VOMI-725711 format. One record per residue (C-alpha): residue in one letter; x, y, z. Coordinates in pm, whole numbers, padded with zeros to 5 digits, always signed. Example, Ala and Ser with C-alpha at 12.3 -4.5 7.8 and 13.67 -1.06 7.14 Angstrom:
BEGIN
A+01230-00450+00780S+01367-00106+00714
***
This chain:
BEGIN
M+09296+11957+11449P+09483+12316+11496R+09416+12396+11850E+09250+12716+11986N+09457+12935+12168L+09390+12877+12537E+09620+13105+12724G+09434+13429+12668Q+09526+13741+12878G+09347+13721+13212M+09423+13369+13287E+09683+13412+13533H+09465+13649+13698V+09167+13439+13786R+09401+13069+13835K+09492+13204+14149W+09110+13222+14312S+08895+12968+14480L+08556+12946+14547G+08316+12955+14837L+08038+13058+14621T+07676+13070+14797A+07439+13080+14519F+07049+13029+14462R+06880+12791+14227L+06535+12759+14096R+06339+12507+14247R+06071+12345+14069D+05804+12497+14264G+05922+12844+14220G+06140+12896+14537F+06521+12893+14561H+06730+12648+14694L+07060+12692+14867F+07378+12522+14764K+07774+12582+14796F+08038+12525+14604S+08350+12406+14770L+08572+12273+14476M+08932+12431+14471I+08893+12502+14120P+08962+12812+13891C+08651+13071+13922C+08612+13014+13501V+08480+12693+13563A+08273+12702+13855I+08102+13038+13757S+08034+12855+13426V+07867+12583+13587V+07652+12806+13796S+07533+13041+13483G+07590+12869+13204H+07814+13123+13049G+08112+13332+13187L+08498+13334+13184A+08523+12931+13060D+08419+13047+12744A+08624+13328+12682F+08908+13128+12759L+08812+12852+12530K+08776+13109+12226P+09075+13279+12018V+09194+13591+12215A+09320+13881+12013A+09664+14035+12105Q+09500+14360+12276E+09178+14169+12407V+09167+14151+12769V+08948+13893+12941T+08788+14035+13269P+08543+13928+13518P+08182+13978+13537P+08089+14310+13655V+08057+14411+13998S+07811+14654+14150E+07890+14958+14295E+07675+14812+14603A+07919+14535+14627T+08205+14756+14595R+08097+14949+14885K+08011+14654+15101T+08382+14510+15067A+08528+14853+15165A+08294+14860+15463S+08360+14504+15542E+08787+14545+15524E+08727+14839+15821T+08473+14611+16009Q+08616+14277+15996P+08792+14095+16328A+09176+14063+16302G+09293+13756+16160S+09009+13678+15946P+09074+13677+15573K+09101+14006+15415V+08845+14080+15123P+09096+14245+14864A+09018+14620+14805G+08875+14718+14442P+08645+14509+14243V+08555+14153+14345I+08363+13874+14176Q+07989+13803+14250L+07728+13645+14059Q+07432+13859+14223P+07424+14121+14458L+07365+13929+14758D+07636+13709+14711E+07914+13678+14969P+08237+13790+14769A+08501+13543+14618V+08808+13513+14844P+09139+13448+14730L+09316+13138+14903T+09621+13239+15098P+09688+12857+15174K+09910+12778+15492T+10127+12531+15295P+10183+12666+14915R+10106+12411+14669T+10402+12247+14492P+10406+12278+14121A+10309+11948+14051E+09987+12003+14278E+09945+12340+14089K+09965+12148+13769Q+09706+11848+13883A+09456+12144+14002E+09489+12311+13662A+09427+12006+13515L+09126+11921+13694A+08992+12252+13578W+09054+12168+13229F+08852+11821+13263M+08548+12058+13434S+08571+12260+13129G+08568+11983+12898S+08257+11799+13075L+08053+12150+13054F+08123+12170+12694E+08030+11832+12670S+07718+11857+12859R+07605+12125+12587L+07729+11898+12278E+08029+12154+12187W+08253+11875+12088K+08501+12085+11918R+08571+12295+12252A+08532+11980+12514Y+08817+11789+12293T+09010+12076+12315A+08977+12159+12654Y+09037+11761+12746Q+09344+11767+12540R+09492+12046+12753A+09379+11859+13064A+09575+11576+12915E+09873+11741+12867L+09905+11863+13229D+09792+11522+13366P+09928+11253+13151G+09847+10971+13387S+09442+11033+13374A+09294+10736+13221E+08937+10927+13254T+09054+11195+13024Y+09174+10980+12757R+08844+10795+12763K+08632+11143+12717L+08886+11230+12394M+08790+10876+12289Q+08458+10917+12330I+08438+11234+12139A+08673+11139+11879L+08436+10850+11802I+08123+11104+11792Q+08326+11303+11563E+08416+11037+11367Q+08769+11022+11385P+08839+10655+11435A+09237+10670+11402Q+09237+10926+11696A+08985+10732+11867M+09223+10460+11846S+09491+10615+12001W+09328+10774+12310A+09211+10437+12378M+09523+10286+12332K+09651+10541+12633V+09371+10434+12850V+09474+10033+12831D+09807+10157+12893L+09721+10329+13207D+09443+10087+13305P+09498+09712+13128A+09165+09586+13315D+08943+09841+13113F+08751+09580+12935E+08505+09825+12774V+08750+10041+12589L+08954+09691+12529H+08648+09650+12345T+08595+09924+12193L+09012+09886+12014A+08901+09530+11926A+08630+09673+11724G+08833+09917+11551M+09099+09632+11462A+08834+09413+11321A+08703+09726+11108Q+09045+09716+11000Q+09041+09377+10892K+09297+09315+11204G+09193+08979+11302A+09460+08870+11502E+09491+09201+11695A+09121+09238+11755I+09152+08888+11902K+09428+09004+12136F+09250+09313+12279L+08934+09085+12310E+09124+08834+12493Q+09295+09050+12743A+08952+09218+12770A+08785+08877+12901N+09077+08820+13142S+08985+09132+13303P+09020+09110+13654T+08730+09371+13712L+08476+09192+13504D+08209+08937+13640P+08233+08615+13409L+07857+08583+13440S+07766+08907+13347N+07659+09064+13018W+07982+09210+12934A+08156+08894+13020I+07936+08679+12750R+07933+08974+12484L+08314+08950+12475Q+08282+08572+12443R+08041+08624+12182D+08269+08854+11999L+08573+08622+12031A+08358+08316+11889I+08295+08540+11599L+08645+08638+11519Y+08782+08281+11606L+08513+08148+11332A+08596+08420+11067T+08970+08354+11092G+08952+07977+11086D+09021+07877+11421I+08731+07631+11476P+08885+07459+11796K+08894+07816+11986A+08562+07907+11813A+08415+07587+11933D+08490+07673+12301K+08288+07980+12273Y+08024+07838+12126E+08000+07551+12358L+07961+07841+12629L+07692+07994+12446L+07502+07682+12441K+07549+07681+12790V+07424+07993+12833F+07115+07912+12630K+07027+07575+12843K+07129+07698+13185P+07023+08074+13201D+07006+08080+13583E+07386+08048+13637F+07417+08388+13467K+07314+08704+13536L+07205+08816+13166D+06963+09046+13114P+06657+08880+12948R+06726+09104+12616F+07071+09030+12576R+07001+08651+12601N+06716+08704+12306E+06945+08887+12131L+07198+08599+12140M+06951+08362+12062N+06792+08549+11744D+07104+08626+11613P+07232+08384+11310R+07577+08425+11385T+07538+08282+11776G+07220+08137+11734A+07159+07729+11843E+07154+07628+11469R+07509+07815+11423V+07619+07686+11741A+07550+07303+11635Q+07702+07403+11282V+08045+07499+11451L+08007+07245+11719L+07996+06989+11390D+08290+07145+11236A+08502+07075+11519E+08355+06740+11567R+08217+06752+11922V+07915+06508+11888A+07717+06523+12204P+07725+06917+12233A+07639+06968+11861R+07333+06709+11909E+07245+06953+12212A+07228+07238+11961L+07049+07110+11732E+06757+06941+11950L+06785+07312+12139A+06765+07508+11781V+06455+07238+11632K+06262+07270+11995T+06270+07654+11942G+06194+07707+11609K+06529+07831+11494A+06612+07584+11254S+06485+07461+10923R+06345+07109+10857G+06563+07081+10573N+06870+07215+10727V+06791+06991+11032N+06842+06688+10779F+07191+06780+10690Y+07273+06853+11021Q+07163+06493+11158A+07373+06343+10827K+07674+06500+10961L+07623+06362+11291L+07525+06017+11199L+07853+06021+10970L+08039+06160+11282E+07916+05860+11457G+08024+05595+11232K+07686+05592+11063P+07738+05661+10700A+07442+05439+10566E+07174+05639+10797A+07364+05948+10743L+07291+05909+10373V+06924+05877+10408E+06928+06199+10620L+07069+06357+10356Q+06867+06245+10068K+06575+06411+10273Y+06737+06730+10223I+06835+06682+09805D+06505+06561+09785A+06321+06876+09882Q+06575+07018+09644R+06705+07262+09931Q+07016+07480+09841S+07060+07669+10174K+07368+07454+10274G+07510+07508+09906R+07804+07311+09801E+07878+07181+10136A+07544+06930+10090Y+07713+06752+09779E+08075+06787+09948L+07912+06566+10235L+07720+06356+09989S+08072+06258+09869Q+08215+06214+10190I+07939+05962+10303L+07994+05780+09963S+08348+05749+10034R+08308+05634+10380S+08055+05350+10232G+08298+05254+09980L+08066+05376+09687E+08267+05658+09592G+08249+05560+09216E+07858+05609+09244L+07922+06004+09285I+07920+06138+08942D+07587+05913+08890R+07418+06055+09180L+07512+06386+09090T+07379+06333+08756A+07062+06197+08853I+06957+06474+09106A+07104+06788+08850E+06838+06649+08601K+06576+06706+08859D+06717+07017+09014Q+06835+07207+08681R+06795+07551+08827N+07029+07465+09121S+07338+07610+08947T+07530+07542+09288L+07460+07164+09215Q+07525+07192+08821F+07878+07332+08895F+07942+07107+09121L+07871+06810+08865A+08074+06974+08590E+08360+07009+08842K+08371+06622+08901L+08335+06593+08518T+08644+06828+08435D+08834+06592+08728R+08757+06278+08525G+08867+06450+08215D+08513+06440+08089Y+08556+06822+07925E+08317+06823+07640K+07999+06727+07913A+08146+06954+08147E+08163+07234+07911K+07802+07222+07820I+07698+07210+08166Y+07875+07529+08245E+07757+07718+07937A+07398+07609+08007S+07422+07726+08355L+07536+08020+08289K+07299+08127+08062G+07058+08173+08337S+07290+08233+08639R+07584+08431+08507D+07714+08320+08859L+08083+08369+08912K+08182+08003+09000G+08080+07910+08683Y+08290+08139+08516L+08561+08033+08736G+08467+07647+08672L+08475+07714+08276S+08822+07904+08299R+08960+07608+08488L+08855+07342+08197Y+09009+07576+07956R+09334+07589+08144K+09365+07218+08156Q+09306+07238+07787K+09541+07518+07717V+09257+07697+07511A+09384+08018+07515D+09095+08230+07341K+08822+08048+07508L+09038+08101+07853L+09066+08497+07772D+08705+08519+07726T+08577+08323+07995L+08774+08526+08226G+08673+08830+08084R+08298+08762+08097G+08384+08654+08508L+08574+08969+08552S+08280+09209+08425Q+08015+08977+08653A+08202+08990+08982P+08062+09098+09263P+08288+09270+09478D+08380+08969+09727G+08483+08773+09414V+08784+08934+09361D+08995+08714+09593E+08833+08420+09385I+08952+08587+09053E+09297+08656+09198A+09338+08279+09235E+09240+08184+08902F+09509+08427+08776E+09765+08313+08991S+09687+07946+08876V+09699+08072+08492A+09997+08265+08550K+10248+07963+08708D+10216+07802+08362R+10454+07997+08136E+10360+07854+07829L+10007+07916+07842V+10050+08279+07965G+10203+08332+07616L+09904+08175+07444V+09675+08400+07621I+09957+08711+07514D+09918+08601+07144A+09517+08577+07179G+09481+08919+07306R+09670+09073+07040R+09530+08875+06780Q+09167+09036+06949A+09315+09374+06936T+09420+09411+06578A+09063+09227+06451E+08821+09419+06210P+08639+09530+06436R+08804+09498+06762E+08706+09211+06949L+08902+09269+07286T+08710+09421+07531F+08826+09639+07853E+08806+09313+08094E+08989+09083+07843A+09301+09364+07815Y+09329+09443+08170L+09328+09045+08227V+09595+08995+07989A+09805+09246+08119K+09764+09106+08506L+09863+08757+08373A+10157+08929+08193S+10255+09097+08518Q+10229+08797+08726G+10428+08606+08485E+10685+08866+08504Q+10641+08976+08131I+10649+09349+08227D+10687+09481+07830A+10342+09289+07762A+10175+09384+08053I+10265+09781+07996E+10121+09713+07642F+09779+09582+07756F+09751+09834+08043R+09797+10075+07751K+09523+09912+07532A+09294+09876+07843K+09313+10260+07941E+09275+10333+07527I+08959+10075+07535A+08799+10252+07843P+08934+10608+07914D+08720+10688+08180R+08872+10400+08391G+09194+10510+08303G+09265+10610+08625I+09232+10259+08803V+09449+10111+08524L+09744+10358+08583S+09727+10307+08919D+09774+09949+08901L+10024+10019+08599A+10232+10182+08870E+10225+09921+09116M+10343+09691+08855L+10664+09905+08763L+10734+09960+09129K+10750+09574+09211A+10951+09535+08866D+11184+09812+09054R+11121+10037+08719Y+11110+10338+08966A+11141+10604+08666D+10856+10481+08468A+10633+10417+08772A+10700+10806+08876Q+10624+10910+08527V+10275+10709+08511L+10195+10828+08855E+10218+11190+08740E+10001+11078+08471A+09749+10900+08697L+09750+11277+08946E+09601+11442+08627E+09304+11206+08588P+08984+11371+08756A+08794+11032+08836M+09135+10966+09083A+09058+11270+09285D+08944+11059+09596R+09269+10822+09549K+09518+11115+09514P+09664+11043+09894N+09763+10678+09753L+09897+10799+09454L+10103+11082+09622F+10231+10805+09841Q+10338+10588+09550L+10492+10873+09384S+10717+10959+09661Q+10822+10566+09663A+10905+10584+09321R+11079+10892+09334E+11288+10826+09640M+11410+10499+09485N+11467+10677+09181G+11737+10892+09362N+11481+11190+09359T+11453+11251+09754E+11359+11645+09714G+11050+11522+09473A+10968+11234+09711L+10962+11465+09972E+10751+11691+09772A+10492+11425+09721I+10466+11279+10071D+10409+11677+10226Q+10141+11675+09952A+09964+11356+10082I+09980+11489+10435R+09816+11791+10357L+09534+11625+10243I+09495+11338+10534P+09756+11497+10849Q+09602+11210+11069A+09735+10895+10847A+10024+10750+11026V+10108+10581+10749L+10207+10903+10523Q+10371+11017+10846F+10633+10713+10851Q+10651+10709+10483K+10799+11089+10542G+11041+10939+10793W+11125+10653+10566I+11216+10877+10270Y+11483+11065+10544Y+11598+10703+10641H+11691+10588+10313S+11820+10911+10200R+12078+10834+10490N+11934+11169+10636F+11923+11029+10979E+11887+11287+11216K+11560+11386+11043A+11472+11034+11039I+11476+10999+11397A+11270+11321+11481Q+10998+11232+11248F+10976+10844+11364E+10973+10967+11699T+10711+11217+11592V+10491+10924+11483L+10579+10712+11813R+10429+11003+11990D+10134+11110+11787F+09999+10750+11668P+10055+10523+11969G+09737+10329+11863E+09869+10208+11521T+10039+09925+11598R+10200+09823+11278I+10342+10161+11208V+10455+10207+11563R+10640+09882+11509Q+10772+10004+11151C+10896+10301+11335Q+11085+10078+11634F+11255+09847+11360S+11357+10155+11153L+11491+10352+11471S+11686+10011+11576N+11844+10008+11233I+11946+10356+11208Y+12145+10335+11569V+12319+10027+11460M+12410+10199+11145Q+12503+10493+11338G+12725+10262+11541D+12519+10280+11839I+12415+09881+11892P+12327+09877+12262R+12071+10145+12146G+11931+09959+11846E+11929+09649+12038A+11751+09774+12353I+11469+09904+12116L+11435+09534+11994E+11451+09407+12320K+11158+09636+12422V+10954+09504+12131L+11026+09148+12190E+10909+09187+12534E+10594+09341+12443D+10525+09102+12176P+10731+08760+12187E+10584+08612+11882D+10629+08901+11644I+10831+08734+11359S+10999+09064+11241V+11143+09123+11590N+11258+08768+11647N+11471+08809+11304D+11584+09150+11370L+11681+09078+11700G+11848+08738+11652Y+12033+08884+11311L+12206+09171+11581Y+12271+08917+11851A+12436+08683+11557D+12608+08973+11410Q+12787+09060+11765G+12853+08686+11816K+12655+08659+12138N+12371+08492+12248L+12403+08265+11945E+12184+07957+12075K+11860+08218+12175A+11941+08396+11844E+11905+08076+11653K+11589+08017+11815M+11433+08355+11782I+11550+08327+11372R+11398+07981+11305K+11095+08106+11425A+11072+08384+11186V+11180+08117+10887A+10889+07880+11014A+10632+08175+10978E+10784+08265+10624P+11013+08032+10480E+11038+08256+10164N+11165+08552+10302A+11526+08602+10202A+11609+08828+10492Y+11500+08566+10743L+11687+08296+10544D+11995+08495+10549S+11955+08562+10878L+11925+08219+10946G+12235+08146+10722W+12452+08414+10912V+12372+08275+11267L+12470+07900+11176F+12787+08063+11045K+12849+08206+11388L+12770+07883+11553G+13078+07721+11308K+12784+07528+11121Y+12933+07648+10810E+12775+07358+10613E+12451+07414+10727A+12459+07765+10686L+12533+07730+10321S+12175+07628+10242P+11938+07868+10383L+12227+08153+10209E+12238+08021+09854K+11845+08023+09847A+11826+08369+09994A+12111+08524+09716E+11901+08320+09450M+11548+08483+09511R+11437+08783+09335T+11388+08975+09682G+11733+08870+09781G+12052+08852+09639D+12216+09216+09786G+12579+09254+09863T+12507+09175+10253I+12396+08803+10142Y+12685+08753+09891E+12923+08848+10156H+12788+08587+10390L+12774+08345+10084G+13127+08419+10027D+13192+08374+10388A+13027+08043+10428Y+13227+07925+10108D+13573+08031+10239K+13505+07835+10547L+13464+07515+10382G+13786+07592+10141R+13563+07665+09862A+13787+07987+09755A+13669+08025+09404D+13313+08008+09510A+13397+08224+09763Q+13553+08492+09508K+13258+08469+09299A+13032+08563+09591W+13231+08818+09686A+13257+09007+09369K+12893+08998+09313A+12848+09148+09658M+13060+09405+09530E+12911+09446+09233K+12551+09464+09407S+12660+09740+09663R+12832+09931+09406A+12501+09947+09212E+12355+10113+09504R+12269+10487+09540L+12409+10529+09845P+12696+10235+09874D+12779+10121+10223E+13153+10192+10251K+13223+09970+10555L+13070+09681+10366L+13275+09757+10047K+13600+09794+10245R+13532+09466+10384L+13484+09321+10041E+13799+09462+09858E+14017+09331+10148K+13827+08983+10101L+13896+08991+09730G+14230+09008+09800T+14299+08789+10087A+14047+08465+09999A+14272+08186+10076K+14429+08290+10372P+14320+08282+10701K+14093+08504+10850E+13981+08616+11209E+13650+08571+11325A+13439+08825+11152K+13361+09142+11331P+12965+09283+11354Q+12889+09377+11011G+12590+09611+11063S+12246+09572+11073K+11987+09293+10820Q+11715+09367+10970E+11386+09289+10766G+11189+09559+10890A+11348+09850+10705K+11679+09927+10563P+11801+10201+10321E+11917+09968+10031G+11604+09784+10016G+11256+09828+09865K+10951+09975+10026P+10875+09944+10388Q+10763+09632+10436G+10399+09562+10586V+10305+09925+10500E+10059+10020+10276P+09908+10343+10186T+09571+10478+10294S+09303+10677+10220
***
């Protein structure tokens, strides 16, 4: 936000004053109560605290060029008394200055300027001024004047950047003002200064969870839970453990979730061992995410039989579990105890009651029990009998149809799906039917089914549809059949192709890398439903960007920006447009687009980073460094963006020849987060390229490859460090794989591959790889001249012995000028 003018005329005058004011406060009984201020703070703060108005109001508003801020009016009587006191005051006593003095009321003692025996140091002056602004912020906060309070606290933070309390205030106001990004930024500053502040760490975790960043949320919660200032038996401690339980479960870490839920079980069973507010304990018991039934469920999933049984008994005792669910849990317990026959009896009680609360899980449990009993052949017959009695249970019907599909009984399965979908229109039914037609390669019915499913899909069903798309897209023959079916429906009279079907064909063609067909059907979808054209164009542009068709992508994005329905997505579109233009060689246009996006959302860290990346990609390193440093300063809480800036800065310094500086940045990142796979790759590659720390570099790079085995940059790094270790044969496999990948195969990778071939005496293969490297490098908009020179030398001397290769520049995955869009960064609005 724009900062108000905090340096009005008159500020320097009042800064030099301290107070020894005597004032009166009205008592409840109507009398007066004498009190003194003795804080060494500017008059503007102290007077405002007493009177509710005064100089603080003046100093925290814009001051015109000719406006002079003056102290409160002084009475003539006070002036005469001051003059008289100067004549009569004893020698050595502090003198009251001649002229006007500051008084709140005629009977008050005048404020006397302090002349300390030992003058303050500049640091002490700065500290005092910071305190003054903090007090001003407190005053405005008490009045609910959030903007003015925020401005004052910001000034206090600038003067005293080591005050965690000031950053806490800024965080709180940012949350009140619904500025989550700024709140997270201030929170990060708090925990940098006070890593044990578990309340602020909890706020950071909540912010990360809201952004779907589960791993980072867990990291902050774990730090909070381990705070040395936290009483492990307190409400706060258990609250943190509860949130960890929920997050571990949401991220699929069942063992860790079970540990936390087992602690909650102890809280329920032995409340006297904890210092919990009874209301909080009841909240835990009544919350379906943490109650006894959920505890039992998680412990069963973790196969912890004894505590699961305790939790289930508690749920029954407290009335927190239905009888039907208890039968289901009892069946799971008995199966875990190796008693499948007894488990079947308990599960049958659940099934006979025609309960649906456990959904598909109940029928999967039936399958497990029968398998453990040696009766797996009875599953379909049992399911058929159950389904005949419970025909409204669509989950059961779909499960049976799925098993029939697996057995190849397509006709029966199709009838069950179609009959159930008449009543429920459940997405899972459409997906099951799609799977059936996919197995049979029936393109027309497959397209119709997926189209109907897409039109019925709830927002949380998108991932399931995407998964089915991917399954279809893997079958290139089937994709071709679906495209043909779409064309037939599009040309039929009347047209049979719906918007959903056209959109689906476009997405399938895109995933099958049939770009021209995808463009054709995206355009058909826009033609069928012009009111949804903006979304279609956005998806089309994204596909073109991925296909490296940047000029076409830019044109489509410019078209999308004209769509009225896309007004709220304008920042996203401008972000993509800046990417397309820069990759197409139009740096000026890219900067114009990203500046326009920044004007719309100035506090979006990803947009500020993108501007730096454009400078970086266009080799304007001076401006890139300045922009990345600005992002690091202004958005310390945006961990992902901060990392991208650090990787980019490191790469710039390496490319400029300042390898130690680039290396130091990465070593600092590694120290902060040893598990970050990007820094393990980037720093490992940098070590390898210099021929140092090679064993350590190999371990680091292997960690990155293990996390992302299909990442071409990581595979190249692995091949290069093995090459440097003299393991030429072993280096060949990752280098060849990286070169063949669509996301790999740049000049550097082919150069490394050629070097490995050359060391193995395969001169002809080396020549081919280096020639390919030359071709790739020359095709880049800004070719690496050093790389080209090395390749020219190698192509002329392939069969001659060569000295050990010298450092060849950075091959960092996080960001490289010749690469595509910044890794791991998405536009936000």
